HTML snippet that shows the backbone in 3Dmol.js (N, CA, C, O; Angstrom):
<script src="https://3Dmol.org/build/3Dmol-min.js"></script>
<div id="view" style="width:600px;height:400px;position:relative"></div>
<script>
const pdb = `
ATOM      1  N   UNK A   1       1.130  -0.987   0.195  1.00  0.00           N
ATOM      2  CA  UNK A   1       0.173  -0.270  -0.202  1.00  0.00           C
ATOM      3  C   UNK A   1       0.993   0.961   0.267  1.00  0.00           C
ATOM      4  O   UNK A   1       2.086   1.064   0.825  1.00  0.00           O
ATOM      5  N   UNK A   2      -0.355   2.269  -0.357  1.00  0.00           N
ATOM      6  CA  UNK A   2       0.902   3.512  -0.784  1.00  0.00           C
ATOM      7  C   UNK A   2       0.960   4.428   0.435  1.00  0.00           C
ATOM      8  O   UNK A   2       0.014   4.976  -0.130  1.00  0.00           O
ATOM      9  N   UNK A   3       1.126   5.065   1.449  1.00  0.00           N
ATOM     10  CA  UNK A   3       2.296   5.582   2.541  1.00  0.00           C
ATOM     11  C   UNK A   3       1.524   6.728   2.550  1.00  0.00           C
ATOM     12  O   UNK A   3       1.883   7.518   1.677  1.00  0.00           O
ATOM     13  N   UNK A   4       0.218   7.254   3.493  1.00  0.00           N
ATOM     14  CA  UNK A   4      -0.434   8.701   3.653  1.00  0.00           C
ATOM     15  C   UNK A   4      -1.833   8.278   2.662  1.00  0.00           C
ATOM     16  O   UNK A   4      -2.595   9.223   2.457  1.00  0.00           O
ATOM     17  N   UNK A   5      -2.066   7.471   2.287  1.00  0.00           N
ATOM     18  CA  UNK A   5      -2.980   6.959   1.242  1.00  0.00           C
ATOM     19  C   UNK A   5      -4.305   6.721   1.694  1.00  0.00           C
ATOM     20  O   UNK A   5      -5.248   7.000   0.953  1.00  0.00           O
ATOM     21  N   UNK A   6      -4.527   6.134   3.067  1.00  0.00           N
ATOM     22  CA  UNK A   6      -6.006   5.474   3.278  1.00  0.00           C
ATOM     23  C   UNK A   6      -5.501   5.693   5.027  1.00  0.00           C
ATOM     24  O   UNK A   6      -4.388   5.360   5.434  1.00  0.00           O
ATOM     25  N   UNK A   7      -6.493   6.263   5.825  1.00  0.00           N
ATOM     26  CA  UNK A   7      -6.360   6.668   7.201  1.00  0.00           C
ATOM     27  C   UNK A   7      -6.037   5.572   8.237  1.00  0.00           C
ATOM     28  O   UNK A   7      -5.643   4.442   7.953  1.00  0.00           O
ATOM     29  N   UNK A   8      -6.276   6.100   9.592  1.00  0.00           N
ATOM     30  CA  UNK A   8      -5.776   4.833  10.722  1.00  0.00           C
ATOM     31  C   UNK A   8      -6.810   4.458  11.401  1.00  0.00           C
ATOM     32  O   UNK A   8      -7.512   4.998  12.256  1.00  0.00           O
ATOM     33  N   UNK A   9      -6.789   2.672  10.492  1.00  0.00           N
ATOM     34  CA  UNK A   9      -7.027   1.695  10.954  1.00  0.00           C
ATOM     35  C   UNK A   9      -6.851   1.043  12.505  1.00  0.00           C
ATOM     36  O   UNK A   9      -6.092   0.173  12.930  1.00  0.00           O
ATOM     37  N   UNK A  10      -8.088   2.008  13.276  1.00  0.00           N
ATOM     38  CA  UNK A  10      -7.561   1.118  14.393  1.00  0.00           C
ATOM     39  C   UNK A  10      -8.639   0.690  15.861  1.00  0.00           C
ATOM     40  O   UNK A  10      -9.814   1.042  15.961  1.00  0.00           O
ATOM     41  N   UNK A  11      -7.954  -0.052  16.783  1.00  0.00           N
ATOM     42  CA  UNK A  11      -8.943   0.196  18.092  1.00  0.00           C
ATOM     43  C   UNK A  11      -9.517   1.202  18.879  1.00  0.00           C
ATOM     44  O   UNK A  11      -8.924   1.628  19.870  1.00  0.00           O
ATOM     45  N   UNK A  12     -10.484   1.572  18.577  1.00  0.00           N
ATOM     46  CA  UNK A  12     -11.859   2.777  19.437  1.00  0.00           C
ATOM     47  C   UNK A  12     -12.084   2.063  20.184  1.00  0.00           C
ATOM     48  O   UNK A  12     -12.172   0.839  20.087  1.00  0.00           O
ATOM     49  N   UNK A  13     -12.242   2.879  21.251  1.00  0.00           N
ATOM     50  CA  UNK A  13     -13.666   2.629  22.711  1.00  0.00           C
ATOM     51  C   UNK A  13     -14.898   3.733  22.450  1.00  0.00           C
ATOM     52  O   UNK A  13     -14.923   4.929  22.159  1.00  0.00           O
ATOM     53  N   UNK A  14     -15.687   2.928  22.653  1.00  0.00           N
ATOM     54  CA  UNK A  14     -17.255   3.508  22.435  1.00  0.00           C
ATOM     55  C   UNK A  14     -17.742   3.441  23.596  1.00  0.00           C
ATOM     56  O   UNK A  14     -17.743   2.475  24.359  1.00  0.00           O
ATOM     57  N   UNK A  15     -18.351   4.927  23.812  1.00  0.00           N
ATOM     58  CA  UNK A  15     -19.460   4.315  25.194  1.00  0.00           C
ATOM     59  C   UNK A  15     -20.083   5.087  25.103  1.00  0.00           C
ATOM     60  O   UNK A  15     -19.897   6.288  24.903  1.00  0.00           O
ATOM     61  N   UNK A  16     -21.409   4.170  25.314  1.00  0.00           N
ATOM     62  CA  UNK A  16     -23.047   4.980  25.217  1.00  0.00           C
ATOM     63  C   UNK A  16     -23.142   5.494  26.191  1.00  0.00           C
ATOM     64  O   UNK A  16     -23.245   4.674  27.104  1.00  0.00           O
ATOM     65  N   UNK A  17     -23.184   7.303  26.766  1.00  0.00           N
ATOM     66  CA  UNK A  17     -22.611   7.083  27.839  1.00  0.00           C
ATOM     67  C   UNK A  17     -24.901   7.804  28.541  1.00  0.00           C
ATOM     68  O   UNK A  17     -25.319   8.638  29.345  1.00  0.00           O
ATOM     69  N   UNK A  18     -25.581   6.760  27.538  1.00  0.00           N
ATOM     70  CA  UNK A  18     -26.882   7.175  28.316  1.00  0.00           C
ATOM     71  C   UNK A  18     -27.307   5.874  28.810  1.00  0.00           C
ATOM     72  O   UNK A  18     -28.310   5.808  29.521  1.00  0.00           O
ATOM     73  N   UNK A  19     -26.524   4.645  28.448  1.00  0.00           N
ATOM     74  CA  UNK A  19     -26.469   3.379  30.408  1.00  0.00           C
ATOM     75  C   UNK A  19     -25.268   3.360  30.080  1.00  0.00           C
ATOM     76  O   UNK A  19     -25.290   2.648  29.077  1.00  0.00           O
ATOM     77  N   UNK A  20     -23.942   3.745  30.292  1.00  0.00           N
ATOM     78  CA  UNK A  20     -22.704   3.785  30.348  1.00  0.00           C
ATOM     79  C   UNK A  20     -22.101   2.320  29.924  1.00  0.00           C
ATOM     80  O   UNK A  20     -21.828   1.412  30.709  1.00  0.00           O
ATOM     81  N   UNK A  21     -21.973   2.306  28.639  1.00  0.00           N
ATOM     82  CA  UNK A  21     -22.096   0.768  27.705  1.00  0.00           C
ATOM     83  C   UNK A  21     -20.759   1.221  27.438  1.00  0.00           C
ATOM     84  O   UNK A  21     -20.701   2.408  27.116  1.00  0.00           O
ATOM     85  N   UNK A  22     -19.357   0.422  27.497  1.00  0.00           N
ATOM     86  CA  UNK A  22     -18.360   0.402  26.887  1.00  0.00           C
ATOM     87  C   UNK A  22     -18.312  -0.466  25.954  1.00  0.00           C
ATOM     88  O   UNK A  22     -18.890  -1.544  26.090  1.00  0.00           O
ATOM     89  N   UNK A  23     -17.539  -0.121  24.714  1.00  0.00           N
ATOM     90  CA  UNK A  23     -17.214  -1.563  23.937  1.00  0.00           C
ATOM     91  C   UNK A  23     -16.068  -0.805  23.073  1.00  0.00           C
ATOM     92  O   UNK A  23     -15.765   0.386  23.005  1.00  0.00           O
ATOM     93  N   UNK A  24     -15.357  -2.395  22.201  1.00  0.00           N
ATOM     94  CA  UNK A  24     -14.055  -1.788  21.491  1.00  0.00           C
ATOM     95  C   UNK A  24     -14.263  -2.348  20.458  1.00  0.00           C
ATOM     96  O   UNK A  24     -14.393  -3.572  20.477  1.00  0.00           O
ATOM     97  N   UNK A  25     -14.343  -1.751  19.448  1.00  0.00           N
ATOM     98  CA  UNK A  25     -14.491  -1.939  18.248  1.00  0.00           C
ATOM     99  C   UNK A  25     -12.821  -1.229  16.776  1.00  0.00           C
ATOM    100  O   UNK A  25     -11.868  -0.593  17.226  1.00  0.00           O
ATOM    101  N   UNK A  26     -12.911  -1.515  15.467  1.00  0.00           N
ATOM    102  CA  UNK A  26     -11.751  -0.647  14.713  1.00  0.00           C
ATOM    103  C   UNK A  26     -12.618   0.476  14.353  1.00  0.00           C
ATOM    104  O   UNK A  26     -13.844   0.446  14.457  1.00  0.00           O
ATOM    105  N   UNK A  27     -11.706   1.794  13.785  1.00  0.00           N
ATOM    106  CA  UNK A  27     -12.440   2.315  12.807  1.00  0.00           C
ATOM    107  C   UNK A  27     -11.548   3.639  12.769  1.00  0.00           C
ATOM    108  O   UNK A  27     -10.853   4.076  13.686  1.00  0.00           O
ATOM    109  N   UNK A  28     -11.660   3.968  11.986  1.00  0.00           N
ATOM    110  CA  UNK A  28     -11.037   5.161  11.484  1.00  0.00           C
ATOM    111  C   UNK A  28     -11.375   6.410  11.729  1.00  0.00           C
ATOM    112  O   UNK A  28     -10.884   7.275  11.004  1.00  0.00           O
ATOM    113  N   UNK A  29     -12.403   6.846  12.939  1.00  0.00           N
ATOM    114  CA  UNK A  29     -12.808   7.688  13.029  1.00  0.00           C
ATOM    115  C   UNK A  29     -11.645   8.745  13.452  1.00  0.00           C
ATOM    116  O   UNK A  29     -10.477   8.376  13.333  1.00  0.00           O
ATOM    117  N   UNK A  30     -11.884   9.839  13.862  1.00  0.00           N
ATOM    118  CA  UNK A  30     -11.113  10.707  14.198  1.00  0.00           C
ATOM    119  C   UNK A  30     -11.282  11.475  15.412  1.00  0.00           C
ATOM    120  O   UNK A  30     -12.078  12.410  15.326  1.00  0.00           O
ATOM    121  N   UNK A  31     -10.657  11.271  16.628  1.00  0.00           N
ATOM    122  CA  UNK A  31     -10.917  11.667  17.513  1.00  0.00           C
ATOM    123  C   UNK A  31      -9.788  12.730  18.497  1.00  0.00           C
ATOM    124  O   UNK A  31      -8.579  12.732  18.264  1.00  0.00           O
ATOM    125  N   UNK A  32     -10.416  13.592  19.592  1.00  0.00           N
ATOM    126  CA  UNK A  32      -9.841  14.589  20.130  1.00  0.00           C
ATOM    127  C   UNK A  32      -9.600  13.339  22.036  1.00  0.00           C
ATOM    128  O   UNK A  32      -8.495  13.396  22.574  1.00  0.00           O
ATOM    129  N   UNK A  33     -10.452  12.646  22.541  1.00  0.00           N
ATOM    130  CA  UNK A  33     -10.555  12.688  23.656  1.00  0.00           C
ATOM    131  C   UNK A  33     -10.075  10.682  23.432  1.00  0.00           C
ATOM    132  O   UNK A  33     -10.215   9.948  22.454  1.00  0.00           O
ATOM    133  N   UNK A  34      -9.518  10.412  24.805  1.00  0.00           N
ATOM    134  CA  UNK A  34      -9.317   9.374  24.976  1.00  0.00           C
ATOM    135  C   UNK A  34      -9.348   8.313  26.118  1.00  0.00           C
ATOM    136  O   UNK A  34      -9.449   9.073  27.081  1.00  0.00           O
ATOM    137  N   UNK A  35      -9.327   7.013  26.664  1.00  0.00           N
ATOM    138  CA  UNK A  35      -9.857   7.174  27.988  1.00  0.00           C
ATOM    139  C   UNK A  35      -9.257   5.376  27.634  1.00  0.00           C
ATOM    140  O   UNK A  35      -9.035   4.664  26.654  1.00  0.00           O
ATOM    141  N   UNK A  36      -9.190   5.278  29.460  1.00  0.00           N
ATOM    142  CA  UNK A  36      -8.386   3.686  29.545  1.00  0.00           C
ATOM    143  C   UNK A  36      -9.752   2.933  30.094  1.00  0.00           C
ATOM    144  O   UNK A  36     -10.679   3.134  30.879  1.00  0.00           O
ATOM    145  N   UNK A  37      -9.106   1.589  28.851  1.00  0.00           N
ATOM    146  CA  UNK A  37     -10.334   0.339  28.911  1.00  0.00           C
ATOM    147  C   UNK A  37      -9.766  -0.848  29.202  1.00  0.00           C
ATOM    148  O   UNK A  37      -8.953  -1.480  28.527  1.00  0.00           O
ATOM    149  N   UNK A  38     -10.334  -1.167  30.451  1.00  0.00           N
ATOM    150  CA  UNK A  38      -8.591  -2.831  30.626  1.00  0.00           C
ATOM    151  C   UNK A  38      -7.530  -2.679  30.681  1.00  0.00           C
ATOM    152  O   UNK A  38      -6.728  -3.589  30.467  1.00  0.00           O
ATOM    153  N   UNK A  39      -7.044  -0.934  31.122  1.00  0.00           N
ATOM    154  CA  UNK A  39      -6.032  -1.694  31.324  1.00  0.00           C
ATOM    155  C   UNK A  39      -5.126  -0.710  30.280  1.00  0.00           C
ATOM    156  O   UNK A  39      -4.108  -0.188  30.734  1.00  0.00           O
ATOM    157  N   UNK A  40      -5.473  -0.497  29.031  1.00  0.00           N
ATOM    158  CA  UNK A  40      -5.163  -0.149  27.955  1.00  0.00           C
ATOM    159  C   UNK A  40      -5.860   0.685  27.380  1.00  0.00           C
ATOM    160  O   UNK A  40      -7.066   0.509  27.204  1.00  0.00           O
ATOM    161  N   UNK A  41      -4.970   2.149  26.836  1.00  0.00           N
ATOM    162  CA  UNK A  41      -5.556   3.465  26.441  1.00  0.00           C
ATOM    163  C   UNK A  41      -6.128   3.415  25.113  1.00  0.00           C
ATOM    164  O   UNK A  41      -5.651   2.554  24.374  1.00  0.00           O
ATOM    165  N   UNK A  42      -7.121   4.211  24.610  1.00  0.00           N
ATOM    166  CA  UNK A  42      -7.589   4.024  23.344  1.00  0.00           C
ATOM    167  C   UNK A  42      -8.216   5.491  22.949  1.00  0.00           C
ATOM    168  O   UNK A  42      -8.555   6.315  23.797  1.00  0.00           O
ATOM    169  N   UNK A  43      -8.326   5.704  21.418  1.00  0.00           N
ATOM    170  CA  UNK A  43      -9.154   6.868  21.389  1.00  0.00           C
ATOM    171  C   UNK A  43     -11.166   6.759  21.828  1.00  0.00           C
ATOM    172  O   UNK A  43     -12.053   5.957  21.540  1.00  0.00           O
ATOM    173  N   UNK A  44     -11.119   7.698  22.416  1.00  0.00           N
ATOM    174  CA  UNK A  44     -12.808   7.185  22.899  1.00  0.00           C
ATOM    175  C   UNK A  44     -13.602   8.401  22.379  1.00  0.00           C
ATOM    176  O   UNK A  44     -13.245   9.578  22.427  1.00  0.00           O
ATOM    177  N   UNK A  45     -15.370   7.623  21.597  1.00  0.00           N
ATOM    178  CA  UNK A  45     -16.256   7.709  21.200  1.00  0.00           C
ATOM    179  C   UNK A  45     -17.269   7.818  22.076  1.00  0.00           C
ATOM    180  O   UNK A  45     -17.601   6.869  22.785  1.00  0.00           O
ATOM    181  N   UNK A  46     -18.044   9.356  22.123  1.00  0.00           N
ATOM    182  CA  UNK A  46     -19.300   8.969  22.875  1.00  0.00           C
ATOM    183  C   UNK A  46     -20.283   9.232  21.752  1.00  0.00           C
ATOM    184  O   UNK A  46     -20.263   9.922  20.733  1.00  0.00           O
ATOM    185  N   UNK A  47     -21.362   8.217  22.474  1.00  0.00           N
ATOM    186  CA  UNK A  47     -22.493   7.719  21.321  1.00  0.00           C
ATOM    187  C   UNK A  47     -23.726   7.963  22.072  1.00  0.00           C
ATOM    188  O   UNK A  47     -23.574   7.743  23.273  1.00  0.00           O
ATOM    189  N   UNK A  48     -24.761   8.304  21.778  1.00  0.00           N
ATOM    190  CA  UNK A  48     -26.272   8.419  22.857  1.00  0.00           C
ATOM    191  C   UNK A  48     -26.932   7.103  22.690  1.00  0.00           C
ATOM    192  O   UNK A  48     -27.559   6.754  23.690  1.00  0.00           O
ATOM    193  N   UNK A  49     -26.969   5.948  21.286  1.00  0.00           N
ATOM    194  CA  UNK A  49     -27.791   5.081  21.282  1.00  0.00           C
ATOM    195  C   UNK A  49     -26.919   4.110  20.558  1.00  0.00           C
ATOM    196  O   UNK A  49     -26.692   4.252  19.357  1.00  0.00           O
ATOM    197  N   UNK A  50     -26.415   3.106  21.273  1.00  0.00           N
ATOM    198  CA  UNK A  50     -26.400   1.911  20.604  1.00  0.00           C
ATOM    199  C   UNK A  50     -27.456   0.298  20.931  1.00  0.00           C
ATOM    200  O   UNK A  50     -28.645   0.225  21.242  1.00  0.00           O
ATOM    201  N   UNK A  51     -26.608  -0.634  20.742  1.00  0.00           N
ATOM    202  CA  UNK A  51     -27.302  -1.130  20.891  1.00  0.00           C
ATOM    203  C   UNK A  51     -27.821  -1.901  22.379  1.00  0.00           C
ATOM    204  O   UNK A  51     -28.824  -2.577  22.606  1.00  0.00           O
ATOM    205  N   UNK A  52     -26.564  -1.441  23.359  1.00  0.00           N
ATOM    206  CA  UNK A  52     -27.542  -1.956  24.839  1.00  0.00           C
ATOM    207  C   UNK A  52     -28.755  -0.772  25.350  1.00  0.00           C
ATOM    208  O   UNK A  52     -29.578  -0.923  26.253  1.00  0.00           O
ATOM    209  N   UNK A  53     -28.600   0.213  24.621  1.00  0.00           N
ATOM    210  CA  UNK A  53     -29.670   1.044  24.947  1.00  0.00           C
ATOM    211  C   UNK A  53     -31.026   1.921  24.121  1.00  0.00           C
ATOM    212  O   UNK A  53     -31.907   2.745  24.366  1.00  0.00           O
ATOM    213  N   UNK A  54     -30.394   0.967  22.828  1.00  0.00           N
ATOM    214  CA  UNK A  54     -31.722   0.703  21.258  1.00  0.00           C
ATOM    215  C   UNK A  54     -33.110   0.365  21.702  1.00  0.00           C
ATOM    216  O   UNK A  54     -33.085  -0.838  21.962  1.00  0.00           O
ATOM    217  N   UNK A  55     -34.444   0.898  21.940  1.00  0.00           N
ATOM    218  CA  UNK A  55     -35.864  -0.386  22.308  1.00  0.00           C
ATOM    219  C   UNK A  55     -35.527  -1.188  21.798  1.00  0.00           C
ATOM    220  O   UNK A  55     -35.186  -2.149  22.487  1.00  0.00           O
ATOM    221  N   UNK A  56     -35.390  -1.326  20.030  1.00  0.00           N
ATOM    222  CA  UNK A  56     -35.342  -2.641  19.535  1.00  0.00           C
ATOM    223  C   UNK A  56     -34.566  -3.321  19.921  1.00  0.00           C
ATOM    224  O   UNK A  56     -34.941  -4.491  20.001  1.00  0.00           O
ATOM    225  N   UNK A  57     -33.275  -3.065  20.317  1.00  0.00           N
ATOM    226  CA  UNK A  57     -32.211  -4.266  20.709  1.00  0.00           C
ATOM    227  C   UNK A  57     -33.402  -4.865  22.540  1.00  0.00           C
ATOM    228  O   UNK A  57     -34.107  -5.830  22.836  1.00  0.00           O
ATOM    229  N   UNK A  58     -32.982  -3.646  23.192  1.00  0.00           N
ATOM    230  CA  UNK A  58     -33.813  -3.767  24.813  1.00  0.00           C
ATOM    231  C   UNK A  58     -34.731  -4.473  24.824  1.00  0.00           C
ATOM    232  O   UNK A  58     -34.738  -5.232  25.793  1.00  0.00           O
ATOM    233  N   UNK A  59     -36.100  -4.634  23.694  1.00  0.00           N
ATOM    234  CA  UNK A  59     -37.030  -4.907  23.938  1.00  0.00           C
ATOM    235  C   UNK A  59     -38.156  -4.240  24.606  1.00  0.00           C
ATOM    236  O   UNK A  59     -39.088  -4.870  25.106  1.00  0.00           O
ATOM    237  N   UNK A  60     -38.081  -3.250  24.608  1.00  0.00           N
ATOM    238  CA  UNK A  60     -38.856  -1.934  24.833  1.00  0.00           C
ATOM    239  C   UNK A  60     -39.649  -1.560  23.508  1.00  0.00           C
ATOM    240  O   UNK A  60     -40.451  -0.644  23.691  1.00  0.00           O
ATOM    241  N   UNK A  61     -39.611  -1.988  22.412  1.00  0.00           N
ATOM    242  CA  UNK A  61     -40.136  -1.109  21.148  1.00  0.00           C
ATOM    243  C   UNK A  61     -41.377  -1.402  21.557  1.00  0.00           C
ATOM    244  O   UNK A  61     -41.667  -2.160  22.483  1.00  0.00           O
ATOM    245  N   UNK A  62     -42.385  -0.579  20.611  1.00  0.00           N
ATOM    246  CA  UNK A  62     -44.050  -0.411  21.239  1.00  0.00           C
ATOM    247  C   UNK A  62     -43.815  -1.391  19.338  1.00  0.00           C
ATOM    248  O   UNK A  62     -42.846  -1.508  18.588  1.00  0.00           O
ATOM    249  N   UNK A  63     -45.005  -1.790  19.280  1.00  0.00           N
ATOM    250  CA  UNK A  63     -45.399  -2.343  17.730  1.00  0.00           C
ATOM    251  C   UNK A  63     -47.157  -1.494  17.591  1.00  0.00           C
ATOM    252  O   UNK A  63     -48.201  -1.802  18.164  1.00  0.00           O
ATOM    253  N   UNK A  64     -46.888  -0.421  16.643  1.00  0.00           N
ATOM    254  CA  UNK A  64     -47.625   0.150  16.265  1.00  0.00           C
ATOM    255  C   UNK A  64     -48.672  -0.585  15.151  1.00  0.00           C
ATOM    256  O   UNK A  64     -48.532  -1.016  14.006  1.00  0.00           O
ATOM    257  N   UNK A  65     -50.188  -0.457  16.441  1.00  0.00           N
ATOM    258  CA  UNK A  65     -51.206  -1.061  15.071  1.00  0.00           C
ATOM    259  C   UNK A  65     -51.606   0.024  14.372  1.00  0.00           C
ATOM    260  O   UNK A  65     -52.274   1.015  14.669  1.00  0.00           O
ATOM    261  N   UNK A  66     -51.049  -0.365  13.345  1.00  0.00           N
ATOM    262  CA  UNK A  66     -51.208   0.043  11.924  1.00  0.00           C
ATOM    263  C   UNK A  66     -52.613   0.169  11.228  1.00  0.00           C
ATOM    264  O   UNK A  66     -53.092   1.120  10.608  1.00  0.00           O
ATOM    265  N   UNK A  67     -53.122  -1.050  11.508  1.00  0.00           N
ATOM    266  CA  UNK A  67     -54.810  -1.543  10.866  1.00  0.00           C
ATOM    267  C   UNK A  67     -55.397  -0.849  11.478  1.00  0.00           C
ATOM    268  O   UNK A  67     -55.944   0.030  10.813  1.00  0.00           O
ATOM    269  N   UNK A  68     -55.678  -0.792  13.214  1.00  0.00           N
ATOM    270  CA  UNK A  68     -56.211   0.108  13.876  1.00  0.00           C
ATOM    271  C   UNK A  68     -56.584   1.511  13.738  1.00  0.00           C
ATOM    272  O   UNK A  68     -57.653   2.028  14.060  1.00  0.00           O
ATOM    273  N   UNK A  69     -55.094   2.302  12.978  1.00  0.00           N
ATOM    274  CA  UNK A  69     -55.449   3.685  12.702  1.00  0.00           C
ATOM    275  C   UNK A  69     -55.955   3.451  11.837  1.00  0.00           C
ATOM    276  O   UNK A  69     -57.119   3.793  12.046  1.00  0.00           O
ATOM    277  N   UNK A  70     -55.832   2.831  10.358  1.00  0.00           N
ATOM    278  CA  UNK A  70     -56.491   2.949   9.259  1.00  0.00           C
ATOM    279  C   UNK A  70     -57.594   2.904   9.285  1.00  0.00           C
ATOM    280  O   UNK A  70     -58.347   3.779   8.857  1.00  0.00           O
ATOM    281  N   UNK A  71     -57.955   1.725   9.866  1.00  0.00           N
ATOM    282  CA  UNK A  71     -59.668   1.649   9.941  1.00  0.00           C
ATOM    283  C   UNK A  71     -60.422   3.202  11.092  1.00  0.00           C
ATOM    284  O   UNK A  71     -61.624   3.458  11.022  1.00  0.00           O
ATOM    285  N   UNK A  72     -59.942   3.618  11.566  1.00  0.00           N
ATOM    286  CA  UNK A  72     -60.335   5.155  12.067  1.00  0.00           C
ATOM    287  C   UNK A  72     -59.944   5.609  11.589  1.00  0.00           C
ATOM    288  O   UNK A  72     -59.559   6.604  12.203  1.00  0.00           O
ATOM    289  N   UNK A  73     -59.586   5.617  10.344  1.00  0.00           N
ATOM    290  CA  UNK A  73     -59.541   7.097   9.512  1.00  0.00           C
ATOM    291  C   UNK A  73     -60.246   6.572   8.449  1.00  0.00           C
ATOM    292  O   UNK A  73     -60.455   7.389   7.552  1.00  0.00           O
ATOM    293  N   UNK A  74     -60.641   5.552   8.287  1.00  0.00           N
ATOM    294  CA  UNK A  74     -61.271   5.098   7.183  1.00  0.00           C
ATOM    295  C   UNK A  74     -62.512   5.498   7.679  1.00  0.00           C
ATOM    296  O   UNK A  74     -63.189   5.938   6.749  1.00  0.00           O
ATOM    297  N   UNK A  75     -63.080   5.533   8.712  1.00  0.00           N
ATOM    298  CA  UNK A  75     -64.670   5.197   9.569  1.00  0.00           C
ATOM    299  C   UNK A  75     -64.854   7.118   9.315  1.00  0.00           C
ATOM    300  O   UNK A  75     -65.767   7.927   9.150  1.00  0.00           O
ATOM    301  N   UNK A  76     -63.556   7.116   9.407  1.00  0.00           N
ATOM    302  CA  UNK A  76     -63.992   9.555  10.064  1.00  0.00           C
ATOM    303  C   UNK A  76     -64.086   9.714   8.786  1.00  0.00           C
ATOM    304  O   UNK A  76     -65.182   9.985   8.295  1.00  0.00           O
ATOM    305  N   UNK A  77     -62.919   9.571   7.975  1.00  0.00           N
ATOM    306  CA  UNK A  77     -62.203  10.133   6.006  1.00  0.00           C
ATOM    307  C   UNK A  77     -62.928   9.727   5.015  1.00  0.00           C
ATOM    308  O   UNK A  77     -63.082  10.393   3.991  1.00  0.00           O
ATOM    309  N   UNK A  78     -63.506   8.461   5.245  1.00  0.00           N
ATOM    310  CA  UNK A  78     -63.846   6.999   4.316  1.00  0.00           C
ATOM    311  C   UNK A  78     -64.578   7.242   2.787  1.00  0.00           C
ATOM    312  O   UNK A  78     -64.287   6.711   1.715  1.00  0.00           O
ATOM    313  N   UNK A  79     -65.770   8.374   3.137  1.00  0.00           N
ATOM    314  CA  UNK A  79     -66.804   8.340   2.021  1.00  0.00           C
ATOM    315  C   UNK A  79     -66.134  10.081   1.576  1.00  0.00           C
ATOM    316  O   UNK A  79     -66.696  10.653   0.641  1.00  0.00           O
ATOM    317  N   UNK A  80     -65.352  10.559   2.056  1.00  0.00           N
ATOM    318  CA  UNK A  80     -65.172  11.994   1.977  1.00  0.00           C
ATOM    319  C   UNK A  80     -63.837  12.047   0.649  1.00  0.00           C
ATOM    320  O   UNK A  80     -62.696  12.016   1.112  1.00  0.00           O
ATOM    321  N   UNK A  81     -63.961  12.134  -1.130  1.00  0.00           N
ATOM    322  CA  UNK A  81     -63.052  12.461  -1.505  1.00  0.00           C
ATOM    323  C   UNK A  81     -62.095  11.404  -2.493  1.00  0.00           C
ATOM    324  O   UNK A  81     -61.438  11.539  -3.526  1.00  0.00           O
ATOM    325  N   UNK A  82     -62.435  10.217  -1.497  1.00  0.00           N
ATOM    326  CA  UNK A  82     -61.946   8.771  -1.460  1.00  0.00           C
ATOM    327  C   UNK A  82     -62.325   7.534  -3.209  1.00  0.00           C
ATOM    328  O   UNK A  82     -63.256   6.732  -3.279  1.00  0.00           O
ATOM    329  N   UNK A  83     -61.545   7.734  -4.046  1.00  0.00           N
ATOM    330  CA  UNK A  83     -61.869   6.740  -4.563  1.00  0.00           C
ATOM    331  C   UNK A  83     -61.911   5.300  -5.072  1.00  0.00           C
ATOM    332  O   UNK A  83     -62.178   4.760  -6.146  1.00  0.00           O
ATOM    333  N   UNK A  84     -61.320   4.679  -3.155  1.00  0.00           N
ATOM    334  CA  UNK A  84     -61.209   3.486  -3.377  1.00  0.00           C
ATOM    335  C   UNK A  84     -62.035   2.602  -3.132  1.00  0.00           C
ATOM    336  O   UNK A  84     -63.139   3.045  -2.818  1.00  0.00           O
ATOM    337  N   UNK A  85     -61.886   0.919  -3.162  1.00  0.00           N
ATOM    338  CA  UNK A  85     -63.254   0.350  -3.333  1.00  0.00           C
ATOM    339  C   UNK A  85     -63.541   0.678  -1.685  1.00  0.00           C
ATOM    340  O   UNK A  85     -64.629   0.937  -1.171  1.00  0.00           O
ATOM    341  N   UNK A  86     -62.408   0.598  -1.125  1.00  0.00           N
ATOM    342  CA  UNK A  86     -63.009   0.243   0.726  1.00  0.00           C
ATOM    343  C   UNK A  86     -64.123   0.922   1.252  1.00  0.00           C
ATOM    344  O   UNK A  86     -65.086   0.460   1.863  1.00  0.00           O
ATOM    345  N   UNK A  87     -63.689   2.847   0.723  1.00  0.00           N
ATOM    346  CA  UNK A  87     -64.568   3.942   0.806  1.00  0.00           C
ATOM    347  C   UNK A  87     -65.772   3.879   0.575  1.00  0.00           C
ATOM    348  O   UNK A  87     -66.614   4.348   1.341  1.00  0.00           O
ATOM    349  N   UNK A  88     -66.083   3.196  -0.690  1.00  0.00           N
ATOM    350  CA  UNK A  88     -67.091   2.939  -1.131  1.00  0.00           C
ATOM    351  C   UNK A  88     -67.978   2.179  -0.702  1.00  0.00           C
ATOM    352  O   UNK A  88     -69.172   2.476  -0.661  1.00  0.00           O
ATOM    353  N   UNK A  89     -67.474   1.076  -0.323  1.00  0.00           N
ATOM    354  CA  UNK A  89     -68.111  -0.621   0.615  1.00  0.00           C
ATOM    355  C   UNK A  89     -68.605   0.057   2.064  1.00  0.00           C
ATOM    356  O   UNK A  89     -69.075  -0.656   2.951  1.00  0.00           O
TER     357      UNK A  89
END
`;
const viewer = $3Dmol.createViewer("view");
viewer.addModel(pdb, "pdb");
viewer.setStyle({}, {cartoon: {color: "spectrum"}});
viewer.zoomTo();
viewer.render();
</script>
């Protein structure tokens, strides 16, 4: 490889500040902060959401009842200005 062509690909510490979760992965992201993790110093990137705090991954996500919303909308506005078969039925 040519020198000075590619960014520095190294281990970086990501810190999810919402739930105080830290993990190490490799990245080319440039940081100004560093932190010590398990006795070794890494470049630090602070993030708001990770798999530990995202509702989809934690099982706290809400399932949206789209069928109920659609039916409610059709009951309220279904006969006004609509050319669909459902509205005319």
